[in-house]
C-alpha angles and dihedrals in degrees: 000000000000118000118223126207120185127197122199121230117258132196105268141174121218106294110239091193092066097251089145096235112148131189128210102201100309095330120094113215105232119226129201123214120196114211115192121189134134091220114081091203091059090048092052093047094050091047091055092048095052101038109128140139114285094018123109116199115211115194127205124179098198142030092251091054090048093052091050091052092048089056090053106041144028116241134201091212139352121221105202128187112222100212111059132141121259096001117031125209095263092058092045090051092049091051091048090052093051093060110084095216094054100028093104098044109120113245122203116192119221113205138161099202145015099069090165120123094248092057093047092047090053090052093051090047090054090056106271120147097195146359131231116191126213133276083056121224105219095213093051092047093048093047093052093043092047090057092056094040090052090048090049092050092048090048091047090047091052090046092050092046089051091050090047091049090049090048091048090047091051090046090047091050090048092049091046090049091051090045090050090050090048091049091048091048090048091048091049090048091049091047089049092049090046091049091049091049091047092049093049122073089245128124123185123213146168128213131193121241099220097056117112090211127045107252114176120211104203115207098201137039096242089101089072091060091047101045108009090241124113120230093257090058090070091057096055116077113026093230096043095116097037096046092059095053115113108260092234091055101039101087094044094049096047092048091052092050092052090057095053092098088069100037098039093216139033136194115205133184116198144144118255129189113237131208093271092052095254121126121235127195108239130196104206113191113184127182126193110233117208137200122246090266091053098257114140112256110176145317123268119192150146138227119221120189105225097169092115091050091050090049090051090050090051090048091049091049090048091047090051090053090047090051092049093049090043093054091046092047094044090050095055101028096080095050094038093051090046089056090047089050089057092048096045094042093050091045090053091051091043092054090059090050096049097042108146094028101105096187094049092042091053092051091048090049092051090049090050091051091051091049091049090052089052089051091049091051091053091048091050090052091049092048092046093052092041091238095130126064117243120237097224133187134175109259140164109236091208088067095043106042101053090060089057096054093083090051091048092048091053091046096048098043135230097293092067121069115210120208131183124210116184136150124233094237101058114156118238119255132205106228142132102267093206093051091045092053090048090050092050092048091049091052091048093049091050089050090050091053089052090055105055091161095045131259145158128307117195122193109195129182126191143154119254135180114204134183102189096156093055091235093133092242114104121214120218121232139172106224117210111191127187112198126185135183094224135127096287124211138258122249093259090060096038091057091057104038094102094050114110116260093005111137138155093202125106119273111284095019100087141020097208090234102100099088090030089059090049090050091051092047092052093047094046090048090057095254137095142230134233132188131199120189142147132176110278094004102084129237134276121195117191122196115196113206119186117246116252110232096199136070121283113267117243112259114255119244115265109266118238114269128226088263089066089076094226110198139165131231106222102300114159116246127183114210113202111190131143095203106082095205093049090046091050095051092044092051091047092050093049093045089051087056093057103263130135103235131200123190136219129176097210143354096277092054090047091055090048091054091048090053088059100035117021094167091099115135099197138011116210104195135174114234101220112052136148120248133056096309130055119204092260092050090048090051092052091048092050093047089052098047103025104027093168092066116095118226132211119180123204129192142168091208132014120180113238090237095050114112111230093170115208096322121129113251132201115192123220136272096046135166121243089247090054090050092049092048093049093047090051091049093052096043093052092055115105114268117248089223126009114239114220112262094014117128115250117261093254092056091045090054093047101041101028097056132046 
């Protein structure tokens, strides 16, 4: 068996005596020497000769043992005895050389005879690099071994340095890769932040402390999108920023900026005139930056365009006022229109009784005109507050407006010239024609009042496609603009013109509802309204009406007028009305037209009458009634149980969101002629189910009306 002796590495300096010990930094590279001899005495002797720090002697007493150790470890040099039993040194050397891992290990043969050239040549052929002859001279052996140990250590040092360099290179590549990823992530984050800043109406700036005038140095180009000015424009004239402040905001803003030394920051809202002359609402937030010792250094701030927010606030405020007026109007409209129904109905009946009495007829006519004006005022309030559904139809404004010009010219007087500008390809719109005409007349009358010495009024109509929300999908409008050459109005007045009851006219010369009604009409029609005005430059009001994307509806036939002497021939009508006075005048009017009329105070009483007598031809019912059934619920019940009975609903006020289904509606207050016409229209409609013994609709229409 081979004995093995191991020596631990120690911290060494280069050995001046030639021992072969080498140091890498403070670490000695260990080296293994394999000594192969079948004589234990020779093994012991060689081990003693070669013992040195950093060298591990591995002993093997046979060729087989040597080959096993070569398979396990790497050696700096192999000392191999030539004459050994079973496998001699030449065979062992040849086998060592055939293995790739050990093919380059130096082999020194140890031999005690055969110094002839043939023997030595055979050793070199087997792979030996040198010979040492026995008896061994220790100095010679150590010198030869030290050369190969030193060569091994240098090679190992180079190998380790190469591995370290490769490790460092891989680590460097990894670090550089991570750095590249971090830089890419940082760049993407900066691009994202830059994109967010560019997409927001925000502009960042700095300003020096020592400047007498406030000059803003903007750090991004967003200011161009907000104001139309480039960053260098703000560094031109010293008073560039201050001169474009709104006069009403100037003193307040400058005073707040002077106090920033004490407060450290300030948030200002003001109006600022942009490059196109428009004024934008700006939120200016400035912070005082200080040095490490606390001394002020400069201002850092941002501009935020809050014009849209301000507009939303104004819209919300206006909507709140609309809601308040709407609730007030809706609360009184029903009762007020009921009272007007009593007045108007009785005046209609009175006119028949006083026919031929000119003086009494004139007074009745004046009373009727006053009552109609009251009804118109209520309707304007309801339309303004969007509390009344519009009766829309698809129309072409080019066909409707020209017919109104003569009316407008008579209304405005000779000192005002009215012109119409309209293209041939105007899109159709779905609006209430009556409300549109009223809106146009209101705009014209307001323009007339702004031109006391006369002037020009231009009504222009054009198509427009707008994408205000930035969604990429344009919405089509027909824009109706009314432009005058009048006195114009300041901003303080222009901002309030659409508020209910706001007027600049003398007391008694205006209700303040004209432009409010136009505003409500535009909103309820799904459009909007804009106004441009300045003192001495006239006023332009633009009404945007959405385009109708369906064919124009056929115009309805003209309803019969009062002159047609519409009368009934004994048909049975049931009047359902909770207001006794309104019920009385309605019954009187229908009886005067030749109908047999039954009465009911509410829906429950009406159902009780129908249980007894279902031969009713038509039910005329109020919509809003006390009790368990409203007029609409009564109508649905009747249509379900007595489908042959016609239904006509009446109301002094119907909320725009209230569902009236497909029932015919007559709004209060109404004239007797309007009531007669509507009753005729409903009675001549086909019955849902024919009642036994009832005349067919054609005969009812022919015999019942003349």
